[in-house]
MIVO-608562 format. One record per residue: x, y, z of N, C-alpha, C in turn. Coordinates in steps of 0.1 Angstrom, whole numbers, padded with zeros to 4 digits, always signed. Each point is the difference from the previous one (the first is absolute). Layout:
! MIVO-608562
XYZXYZXYZ;...
! end
This chain:
! MIVO-608562
-0030+0234-0704+0011+0004-0007+0009+0003-0013;+0001+0009-0010-0003-0001-0018+0017+0001-0001;+0009-0007+0002+0012+0004-0009+0011+0007+0012;-0006+0000+0009+0005+0009+0012-0012+0012+0008;-0008+0001-0009-0009+0013+0004-0010-0009+0009;-0002+0010+0008-0012-0003+0010-0012+0004-0005;-0011+0000+0002-0013+0002-0006-0010-0006+0008;-0007+0010-0003-0015+0001+0009-0016-0002-0014;-0007-0010+0004-0003+0000-0016-0014+0010+0005;+0000+0010+0001-0008+0005+0001-0001+0014-0013;-0006-0001-0011-0002+0004-0010-0002+0020+0003;+0006+0011-0009+0001+0011+0005-0012+0010-0007;+0003+0013+0004-0017+0006-0010+0006+0003-0007;-0010+0002-0014+0008+0003-0012+0001+0014-0003;+0014+0004+0001+0008+0009-0004-0001+0008-0010;-0006+0013-0005+0010+0006-0011+0007+0008-0006;+0007-0006-0007+0013+0015-0002-0006+0006-0008;+0012+0013+0001-0006+0021-0008+0005-0005-0017;+0004-0009+0000+0006-0006-0014-0012-0007-0007;-0007-0001-0014-0004+0000-0005+0003-0009-0012;-0005-0011-0003+0000-0007-0018-0003+0002-0008;+0003-0011-0010+0003+0009-0016-0015+0005-0001;-0015-0005+0005-0014+0004-0002+0001+0010+0010;+0007+0004+0005-0001+0012+0009-0008-0004+0011;-0003-0010+0009-0002-0003+0009+0012-0008+0011;-0002+0009+0014+0004-0005+0008+0002-0012+0005;+0015+0003+0001+0003-0015+0000-0003-0004+0013;-0005-0015+0004-0005-0002+0016+0006-0015+0004;+0003-0004+0009+0008-0014+0005-0002-0003+0014;-0004-0010-0001+0001-0004+0019+0011-0008+0002;+0010-0002+0009+0005-0019-0002-0010-0004+0010;+0008-0013-0005-0013-0016+0007+0005+0003+0016;+0007-0002+0007+0010+0001+0010+0002+0010+0011;+0005+0003+0011+0009+0012+0005+0013-0008+0003;+0008+0009-0004+0012-0009-0003+0008+0008+0011;+0004-0011+0012+0007+0005+0011+0016+0004+0001;+0008-0017-0006+0012+0003-0002+0004-0009+0013;+0016+0004-0001+0004-0005+0012+0001+0014+0012;-0002+0010-0003-0005+0015+0006-0012-0001+0009;-0007-0011-0004-0013+0000+0006-0004-0013+0003;+0011-0010+0006+0000-0013-0003-0012-0001+0013;+0007+0004+0015-0015-0003+0013-0012+0001-0007;-0003+0016-0007-0010+0004-0003-0008-0010-0007;+0007-0004-0012-0004-0012-0006-0007-0013+0007;+0009-0003+0007+0000-0013+0006-0014+0003+0013;+0000+0009+0004-0013+0002+0008-0010+0000-0009;-0001+0008-0007-0015-0002-0008+0003-0008-0012;+0008-0006+0001-0009-0016-0010-0002-0006+0014;+0002+0001+0010-0001-0009+0008-0019+0000+0004;-0002+0011+0000-0015+0004+0002-0005-0002-0013;+0003-0004-0011-0006-0002-0014-0003-0014+0003;+0014-0007+0005-0005-0019-0001-0004-0002+0014;-0006+0009+0001-0014-0010+0016-0010-0011-0002;+0001-0008+0003-0009-0009-0007-0016+0004-0001;-0010-0008-0004-0012+0008-0005-0006-0002+0014;+0004-0004+0013-0007-0006+0011+0005+0009+0011;+0010+0008-0005+0005+0009+0006-0010+0011+0015;-0002+0005+0007-0012+0010+0005+0003+0009-0006;+0003+0004-0008+0003+0014-0008-0016-0006-0011;+0001-0010-0001-0008-0002-0012-0014-0009+0009;+0005-0004+0013-0014-0010+0005-0009+0011+0012;-0012+0006-0006-0007+0008+0010-0007-0007+0015;+0003-0014-0001+0000-0004+0013+0008-0009+0010;+0011+0004-0007+0014-0002+0009+0003+0006+0007;+0007-0002+0014+0009+0011+0009+0008+0009-0007;+0007+0011+0005+0015+0008+0000+0004-0008-0006;+0008+0009-0010+0011-0002-0011+0013-0007+0005;+0003-0009-0002+0019-0012+0008+0005+0014+0003;+0009-0003+0008+0004+0009+0006+0013+0003-0012;+0000-0009-0013+0012+0002-0006-0005+0016-0013;-0011+0000+0005-0011+0014-0010+0003+0011+0009;+0004+0014-0002+0006+0010+0002-0017+0003+0003;-0002+0005+0006-0011+0011+0004-0001+0012-0011;+0011+0006+0003+0007+0011-0013+0010+0000-0010;-0003+0004-0008+0013+0001-0007+0000+0010-0007;+0008+0007+0002+0010+0008-0003+0008+0006-0014;+0001+0009-0008+0002+0000-0011+0008+0016-0001;+0011+0003+0005+0005+0015-0006+0012+0001-0010;+0000+0014+0002+0013-0001-0007-0005+0015-0014;+0011+0005-0005-0002+0012-0007-0008-0001-0014;-0006+0005-0001-0015+0007-0015+0011-0009-0010;-0010-0013-0006-0001-0007-0016+0011-0013+0007;-0001+0000+0010+0006-0016+0002-0008-0011-0001;-0016+0006-0006-0003-0014+0004-0015-0003+0006;+0000+0007+0015-0009+0001+0009-0010+0000-0002;-0008+0004-0009-0015+0006-0007-0003-0014-0008;+0013-0006-0006-0004-0010-0008+0000-0012+0008;+0006-0003+0009-0001-0013+0008-0015+0002+0007;-0002+0012+0006-0014-0002+0009-0009+0000-0009;-0004+0003-0015-0006-0001-0008-0004-0016-0004;+0012-0001+0003+0004-0013-0007-0009-0014+0006;+0010+0002+0019-0013-0010+0007-0010+0005+0003;-0009+0011-0002-0013-0002-0001-0008-0001-0010;+0005-0003-0015-0003-0005-0010+0003-0017+0001;+0009-0006+0009+0003-0009+0007-0011-0009+0005;+0004+0011+0013-0018-0010+0006-0013-0002-0005;-0004+0010-0007-0011+0002-0008-0002-0009-0003;+0009-0005-0012+0001-0014-0011+0000-0010+0006;+0002+0002+0017+0004-0015+0007-0015-0002+0009;-0007+0014+0003-0010-0003+0008-0012+0007-0001;-0002+0007-0009-0009+0011-0001+0004+0014-0001;-0007+0006-0009+0000+0011+0000+0004+0007+0015;-0015-0007+0009-0003+0008+0013+0010-0001+0007;+0011-0003-0006+0010-0005+0014+0014+0006+0001;+0001+0008-0008+0013+0010-0002-0005+0017+0000;+0004+0006+0000-0001+0013-0003+0012+0013-0003;+0004+0006-0008+0008+0009+0001-0005+0011-0002;+0009+0010+0009-0002+0014+0008+0013+0007-0005;+0001+0012-0003+0012+0015+0004-0005-0002+0017;+0013+0011+0004-0008+0003+0008-0011+0012+0000;+0004+0007-0007-0011+0010-0008-0015-0007-0004;+0001-0009-0007-0008-0010-0001-0013-0005+0011;+0005-0001+0012-0004-0007+0013-0004+0016+0010;+0007+0010+0000-0008+0009+0003-0013+0006-0008;+0002+0004-0014-0015+0002+0000-0002-0013-0002;-0005-0012+0002-0009-0009-0002-0007-0001+0014;+0011+0000+0012-0006+0007+0013-0011+0015+0000;+0008+0005-0004-0005+0015+0004-0015-0005-0013;-0002-0004-0005-0012-0001-0006-0011-0012+0006;+0008-0010+0007-0012-0010+0012-0003+0009+0006;+0009+0010+0009-0005+0008+0009-0011+0012-0005;-0003+0006-0012-0009+0009-0007-0015-0003-0002;+0004-0018-0004-0008-0011-0005-0011-0010+0013;+0009+0007+0008-0004-0009+0019+0004-0014-0009;+0002-0007-0002+0011-0012-0006+0009-0010+0005;+0004+0008+0011+0017-0004+0008-0001-0014+0003;-0009+0000+0004-0005-0017+0004+0004-0007-0007;-0005+0000-0017+0004-0010-0008+0014+0001-0004;+0001+0015-0003+0013-0003-0007+0008-0002+0010;+0001-0003+0015+0009-0007+0010+0002-0015-0001;-0017-0008-0009+0005-0012+0005+0003-0007-0017;-0001+0011-0005+0003-0003-0013+0014-0001-0001;+0010+0010+0007+0016-0001+0000+0003-0008+0010;-0002+0000+0009+0005-0010+0013-0004-0007-0003;-0011-0007-0008+0000-0012-0005+0005-0006-0009;+0012+0006-0007+0002-0006-0016+0015-0009+0010;+0001-0008-0010+0015-0014-0001+0010+0011-0001;+0003+0011-0009+0009+0006-0008-0004+0012-0003;+0010+0012+0010-0007+0014-0001+0011+0008-0003;+0004+0004-0012+0012+0004-0005-0004+0020+0001;+0013+0006+0008+0000+0015-0002+0012+0004-0001;-0003+0009-0012+0013+0003-0004+0004+0017-0001;+0013+0003+0003+0003+0014+0005-0006+0000+0015;+0004-0002+0007-0003-0007+0017+0007+0021+0003;+0008+0000-0005+0008+0016+0004-0009+0011+0004;-0013-0003-0014-0005+0016-0004-0012-0003+0006;-0003-0011+0010-0012-0003+0005+0002+0015+0009;-0012+0011+0002+0003+0010+0014+0001+0001+0012;+0004+0008+0007+0001-0008+0011-0017+0004+0010;-0004-0007+0002-0015+0007+0004-0006-0010+0007;+0003+0003+0016-0007-0011+0008-0007-0008-0004;-0015+0003-0007-0008-0009-0003+0003-0013-0012;+0007+0010-0006+0005-0013-0013+0011-0006+0003;+0012+0004+0013+0004-0010+0008-0006-0008+0006;-0007+0004+0005-0009-0014+0007-0006-0010-0004;-0004+0009-0014-0010-0016-0011+0010-0012-0002;+0013+0011-0008+0011-0012-0002-0001-0008+0010;+0006+0005+0013+0007-0008+0014-0007-0011+0003;-0015+0004-0006-0009-0010+0005-0005-0012-0011;+0000+0005-0007+0004-0008-0021+0008-0012+0004;+0011+0006+0005+0012-0011+0001-0003-0010+0013;-0003+0006+0009-0001-0013+0009-0014-0006-0004;-0012+0002-0008-0011-0009-0003+0011-0009-0012;+0009+0004-0012+0001-0007-0005+0013-0008+0003;+0001+0000+0012+0012-0008+0009-0007-0010+0004;-0014+0001+0004-0009-0008+0010-0003-0012-0007;-0003+0006-0015-0008-0012-0004+0011-0011-0010;+0015+0006-0001+0008-0003-0009-0002+0000-0012;+0000+0018-0004-0004+0007-0010+0018+0002-0003;+0005+0008-0014+0015+0004+0002-0005+0014-0007;+0008+0011+0005-0001+0009-0003+0012+0003-0008;+0000+0008-0012+0016+0003-0010-0008+0012+0005;+0017+0012+0003-0001+0014-0002+0015+0000-0004;+0000+0017-0014+0012+0002-0005+0002+0013+0008;+0012+0008+0004+0003+0009+0000+0011+0005-0006;+0011+0013+0001+0011+0003-0001+0010-0005+0005;-0003+0001+0013+0009-0007+0011-0009-0006+0012;+0012-0006+0006-0010-0013+0008-0007+0007+0007;-0013-0007+0003-0015+0007+0002+0006-0005+0014;+0004-0005+0009+0004+0001+0016+0007+0010+0001;+0003+0005-0009+0011+0021+0007-0006+0007-0006;-0015-0002-0007-0004+0013-0004-0011+0011+0011;+0008+0007+0002-0007+0010+0012-0012+0005-0004;-0009-0002-0010-0011+0008-0008-0010-0014+0010;+0007-0007+0001-0011-0013+0005-0002+0008+0016;-0010-0009+0004-0003+0000+0015+0014-0010+0007;+0003+0000+0009+0008-0011+0011-0007-0016-0002;-0012+0000+0002-0011-0014-0005+0004-0006-0010;+0002+0011-0008+0001-0007-0023+0010-0003+0005;+0009+0004+0001+0015+0000+0003+0002-0017+0003;-0007+0002+0013+0006-0012+0007-0010-0011-0006;-0011-0002-0007+0000-0014-0003+0002+0006-0013;+0012+0006-0008+0003-0002-0014+0012-0005+0004;+0002+0001+0014+0013-0008+0001+0003-0014+0005;-0014-0002-0002+0002-0018+0007-0001-0007-0015;-0002+0007-0014+0000-0010-0010+0015+0000-0007;+0003-0003-0012+0005-0002-0012+0004+0010-0006;+0018+0011+0005+0001+0009-0011+0009+0001-0008;-0005-0004-0015+0012-0001-0009+0002+0018-0008;+0010+0002+0000+0007+0008-0010+0001-0006-0015;-0003+0009-0003-0003-0002-0017+0014+0009-0007;+0009-0007-0007+0015+0011-0001-0007-0003-0017;+0005+0012-0005+0001+0003-0017+0008-0013-0006;-0006-0005-0014+0008-0012-0002+0014-0003-0008;+0004-0004+0004+0018-0002-0008-0002+0000-0011;+0015-0004-0004+0003-0004-0013-0007-0008-0009;-0002-0013+0006-0005-0015-0004-0012-0002-0002;-0007+0012+0010-0019+0005-0001+0001+0005-0010;+0005+0014+0001-0003+0009-0011+0002-0001-0014;+0008-0011-0003+0003-0009-0013-0010-0008-0001;-0007-0008+0007-0010-0007+0000-0015+0003-0001;+0002+0018+0007-0014+0010-0006+0005+0001-0016;+0008+0004-0001+0002+0002-0017-0005-0012-0005;+0009-0011+0000-0008-0010-0009-0014-0004+0002;-0010+0001+0014-0012-0002-0004-0007+0011-0009;+0001+0014+0002-0002+0016-0005-0001-0006-0017;+0017-0003-0003-0003+0000-0018-0008-0012+0001;+0001-0010+0004-0007-0013-0008-0013+0006+0001;-0007+0007+0009-0013+0006-0002-0005+0008-0008;+0011+0006-0002+0001+0009-0014+0000-0006-0013;+0004-0013+0002+0000-0005-0017+0014-0002-0002;+0010+0003+0008+0013+0006-0012+0008-0007+0015;+0003-0011-0002+0014-0003+0013+0010+0001-0006;+0008+0009+0013+0016+0000+0002+0007-0008+0000;+0012-0003-0004+0010-0012+0004+0004+0007+0016;+0005-0015+0002+0004+0001+0017+0006+0010+0000;+0016+0003-0008+0010+0009+0002-0011+0016+0000;-0005+0000-0013-0007+0012-0001-0010+0006+0009;-0008-0009+0007-0006+0006+0017+0005-0001+0007;+0016-0005+0005+0004-0001+0013+0011+0015-0003;+0004+0003-0009+0006+0012-0002-0014+0010-0002;-0012+0003+0000-0004+0010+0002-0006+0002+0016;-0002-0017+0004-0003+0001+0015+0015+0013+0007;+0013-0004-0001+0011+0001+0003-0006+0017-0001;+0000+0008-0013-0003+0010+0000-0010+0010+0007;-0010-0008+0003-0010+0007+0004-0007-0005+0019;+0010+0007+0004+0002+0001+0017-0017-0001+0005;-0009+0000+0006-0008+0001+0009-0011-0009+0002;-0014+0002-0004-0010-0007+0007-0004-0008-0015;-0011-0009+0004-0009-0005-0009-0005+0006-0012;-0002+0010+0006-0011+0012-0008+0013+0006-0012;+0011+0007+0009+0012+0005-0014+0002-0012-0010;+0001-0009+0007+0006-0013-0008-0013+0000-0011;-0013-0004+0000-0008+0006-0006+0001+0012-0006;+0000+0011+0001+0001+0013-0007+0009+0001-0009;+0014-0011-0001+0013-0001-0007-0002-0008-0013;-0009-0012+0005-0005-0010-0009-0011+0007-0012;-0005+0007+0008-0015+0007-0010+0009+0011-0012;+0014+0005+0007+0005+0010-0010+0012-0007-0009;-0001-0009+0009+0010-0009-0012-0008+0001-0013;-0011-0014+0004-0007-0006-0014-0008+0016-0004;-0002+0012+0002-0009+0014-0009+0011-0003-0011;+0015-0004+0002+0007+0002-0009+0007-0012-0009;-0016-0008-0005+0006-0010-0008+0008-0007-0009;-0007+0015-0011+0004+0005-0008+0020-0003-0003;+0001+0007+0014+0015-0002-0003+0007-0013+0005;-0004-0008+0001-0001-0016+0012+0013+0000-0010;-0004-0010-0012+0013-0001-0011+0003-0019+0001;+0015-0001+0002-0002-0018+0001+0010-0003+0016;+0000+0013+0001+0007+0001+0011-0005+0002+0017;+0000-0007+0006-0014+0003+0014+0011+0005+0012;+0015+0000+0000+0004+0001+0008+0009+0018-0001;-0003+0003-0015+0005+0017-0007-0011+0005+0002;-0014-0008+0001-0011+0008+0001-0002+0009+0011;+0004-0007+0010-0003+0003+0016+0010+0007+0001;+0015-0002-0002+0008+0010+0001+0001+0018-0006;-0012-0006-0010+0002+0014-0003-0013+0009+0002;-0010-0006+0013-0011+0001-0001+0010+0008+0016;+0008-0011+0006+0007+0006+0018+0002+0017-0005;+0012-0007-0010+0005+0018-0002-0006+0011-0007;-0012-0001-0004-0009+0011+0000-0006+0003+0014;-0001-0012+0008-0010+0004+0015+0013+0003+0010;+0017+0000-0005+0004+0004+0012+0002+0014-0003;-0003+0006-0017+0005+0015+0003-0012+0009+0004;-0011-0006+0006-0011+0006+0005+0002+0002+0013;+0000+0014+0005+0004-0001+0019-0011+0011+0002;-0003+0000+0008-0011+0005+0014+0010+0013-0003;-0009+0011+0002+0007+0013-0002+0000+0010+0016;+0012+0006+0006+0001+0007+0013-0019+0000+0005;-0007+0007-0007-0012+0008+0002-0009-0010-0002;+0002-0013-0005-0012-0010+0002+0003-0008+0011;+0014+0000+0003+0004-0005+0018-0005+0006+0010;+0000+0009+0000-0005+0012+0008-0015-0001+0000;-0007+0000-0010-0014+0000-0001-0005-0014+0008;+0010-0013-0006-0008-0017+0008+0005+0002+0012;+0013+0007+0006+0003-0003+0015-0010+0008+0006;-0002+0014+0002-0008+0005+0001-0017-0009+0002;-0002-0003-0005-0019-0006-0004+0008-0011+0009;+0010-0006+0007+0003-0013+0004+0000+0000+0014;+0004+0010+0001+0002+0004+0019-0008+0009+0002;-0011+0003-0006-0008+0012+0001+0003+0015+0007;+0009+0004-0010+0007+0012+0005-0002+0009-0014;-0004+0013+0003-0001+0008-0012+0013+0006-0005;+0005+0001-0015+0012-0002-0007+0008+0013+0006;-0008+0010+0005+0005+0012+0004+0006-0001+0008;-0003-0007+0012+0009-0004+0014+0011-0009+0001;-0001-0005-0015+0015-0008+0000+0009+0009-0006;-0001+0014-0009+0010+0012+0001-0003+0009+0010;-0006-0003+0009+0002+0009+0014+0009-0003+0013;+0000+0006+0007+0013-0002+0011-0005-0006+0012;-0016-0007-0001-0002-0008+0005+0008-0014+0005;-0005+0000+0013+0011-0006+0009-0011-0019+0005;-0016+0005-0008-0005-0010+0009+0004-0016-0007;-0004-0008+0004+0009-0014+0004-0003-0004-0015;-0016+0000-0006-0003-0003-0007+0005+0002-0013;+0001+0017+0002+0008+0005-0015+0012-0002-0001;+0011-0001+0010+0013-0006+0001+0002-0008-0006;-0006-0014+0003-0004-0008-0009-0003-0006-0015;-0009+0011-0002-0003-0001-0013+0010+0006-0007;+0007+0008+0006+0007+0016-0009+0014-0011-0003;+0006-0010+0008+0007-0007-0002-0002-0014-0003;-0012-0001-0002-0004-0015-0012+0002+0007-0014;-0003+0013+0001+0004+0008-0018+0008-0003-0003;+0014+0008+0013+0016-0001-0007-0001-0016-0006;+0000-0010+0011+0005-0012-0006-0008-0007-0013;-0013+0001+0000-0002-0001-0013+0004+0004-0015;+0002+0015+0004+0003+0006-0012+0016+0002-0007;+0005-0004+0014+0020-0008-0003-0008-0011-0007;-0001-0013+0002-0008-0012+0001-0005-0001-0017;-0011+0004+0002-0006+0003-0018+0004+0006-0007;+0001+0012+0004-0001+0014-0012+0017+0002+0000;+0011-0009+0007+0017+0010+0000+0001+0012+0001;-0008+0006+0006+0002+0013+0002+0006+0007+0012;+0009+0011-0002+0011+0001+0006-0011+0010+0017;+0010-0007+0006+0001+0010+0011-0004+0014+0003;+0010+0010-0007-0010+0011-0001-0010+0007-0005;-0001-0011-0010-0011+0000-0007-0017+0000+0009;+0003-0010+0006-0014-0009+0009+0000+0015+0008;+0014+0005+0009-0004+0004+0013-0003+0019-0010;+0001+0003-0014-0007+0015-0003-0020-0006+0001;-0003-0011-0004-0010-0005-0004-0011+0002+0017;+0009-0004+0008-0006-0005+0013+0001+0014+0007;+0004+0012+0001-0004+0013+0003+0015+0007+0007;+0013-0008-0019+0011+0012+0003+0009-0011+0012;-0001-0015+0004+0009-0004+0012+0012-0006-0008;+0009+0005+0008+0017-0004-0003+0004-0013-0002;+0009-0005-0007+0007-0010-0007-0004-0012+0013;+0008+0006+0012+0006-0008+0012-0014-0009+0005;-0014+0017+0000-0010-0008+0007-0003-0011-0009;-0003-0002-0013-0005-0008-0011+0007-0016+0006;+0014-0001-0002+0011-0007+0002-0013-0009+0012;+0007+0008+0013-0004-0007+0015-0023-0002-0001;+0000+0004-0010-0019-0007-0001-0003-0011-0007;+0014+0001-0011-0005-0014-0006+0014-0013+0004;+0008+0000+0007+0004-0008+0011-0010-0005+0004;-0007+0012+0014-0010-0007+0009-0008-0010-0004;-0008+0003-0017-0007-0009-0004+0007-0018-0005;+0011+0008-0001+0012-0012-0006-0002-0013+0013;+0004+0009+0012+0004-0007+0014-0014-0007+0000;-0009+0007+0006-0016-0004-0002-0004-0016-0005;+0002+0006-0018-0002-0012-0006+0005-0013+0000;+0010+0000+0012+0009-0014+0002-0006-0003+0013;-0005+0007+0009-0005-0005+0013-0017+0002+0004;-0003+0011-0005-0015+0002+0001-0008-0008-0011;-0015-0009+0009-0006-0008-0012-0007+0015-0009;-0004+0008+0009-0009+0009-0001+0003+0014-0015;+0012-0003+0005+0005+0009-0008+0003-0009-0015;+0006-0014+0001+0000-0006-0012-0015+0000-0007;-0008-0004+0006-0012+0002-0006+0001+0010-0011;-0003+0010+0012-0001+0013-0007+0007+0003-0016;+0010+0000+0001+0010-0005-0011-0007-0005-0010;+0001-0011+0003-0010-0009-0010-0012+0003-0007;-0009+0003+0008-0010+0004-0006+0001+0015-0007;+0007+0007+0005+0005+0016-0010+0004-0008-0011;+0009-0010+0001+0006+0000-0015-0007-0008-0008;-0008-0010+0004-0015-0004-0005-0007+0010-0007;-0002+0013+0006-0010+0010-0004+0005+0006-0011;+0014+0002+0000+0005+0012-0006+0005-0013-0015;+0003-0012+0003+0006-0004-0013-0013-0007-0008;-0017+0000+0006-0013+0000-0008-0002+0010-0006;+0003+0011+0006-0001+0016-0003+0008+0001-0015;+0013+0000-0003+0010+0000-0010+0001-0009-0004;-0005-0015+0003-0002-0006-0009-0004-0009-0015;-0007+0020+0000-0008-0009-0010+0000+0002-0018;-0002-0004-0006-0001-0006-0017+0007+0013-0012;+0014+0003+0004+0009+0005-0012+0000-0002-0013;-0006+0008-0012+0003-0008-0012+0019-0002-0006;+0003-0008-0009+0013-0005-0006+0006+0017+0001;+0000+0003-0001+0002+0014-0009+0004+0013+0013;-0007-0004+0013+0003+0011+0010+0011+0004+0004;-0002+0013+0002+0018+0010+0001+0000+0001+0022;+0002-0009+0001+0006-0004+0013+0003+0013+0009;+0011+0008-0008+0010+0012+0004-0017+0012+0002;-0010-0003-0013-0007+0014+0003-0014+0000+0014;+0001-0013-0001-0004-0005+0015+0000+0002+0008;+0014-0001+0004+0006+0004+0012+0001+0011+0003;-0004+0013-0012+0006+0013-0001-0017+0005+0010;-0008-0008-0003-0014+0009+0002-0002-0004+0012;+0006-0013+0004-0005-0001+0021+0003+0006+0003;
! end
């Protein structure tokens, strides 16, 4: 822990910003560690414990018996998009490969797994594929909730989990929700996942975002003062990717920096705050998120998925765009003011007690903030933009 910030020494992937430097090159940066913060303190403790295993641990000794009881057979990481699940899964695989050899660990997305197994079937090499995967010291499977509900795939995964547990290997899985609750997985797979350690990743808090800002600014070669870093972090609520994007945007206007970093950040945040998504954009993003056609949001349909998506449009339009209930109702097929108020209050109430609703709001906020937190010139007219949305 550094200055009260919990960190995991797994370097992240190099990220490329949408802005360019003075030479016209895309800004690129990689943080030196996963910034967990107090909000992910249990996660940091568990993962750092795995990284600190001694060299003669069963995970690194091929002739040793099953792994010690202190180690889980499965480490399940779940949480909203952008909270760092892939960063950790990839980082753990790279750590094990450096420690035990390139063949000791492997990373798959659920889609990769399906394609690899399909290719093995086509080439009559299923046996070799099974031997390789089931003998790994560490197997990471990302986006487990995207694994198709196929009996064959589910059975293969169940047998793979059993084989890894038998020889003391570690399986790391990631998903948006706790894997043990995913209805797309077979009961046998869910039961095996529940025997492991499930850790929810929370979006970074203020202190964590400030640390990320400092890391990115330093990597870009122009460190910010602590005061300016803290102000930028407080003004950009979201995931690490949102913070990356904000720092890239800020540094795209190096000419406006002057001698006062705090004032530079304040000017950037003022421009950022003037950019709001419009109702059409909220309709499009929400419809895509819930998998319903936009025209149904404006129809009389009372299908549950449509009703939920429609209410979410009302909530986001009020929160993000400050539109009147009358205008929102007109856009949703001419619905009245009272219905819109009821829809808003429904989502507000659920956000306080229903984790799924809260996660949906966080994810939609992130998508909309990312899409509309794009660089604008210092002379950009926010009022003109608002008219066109």
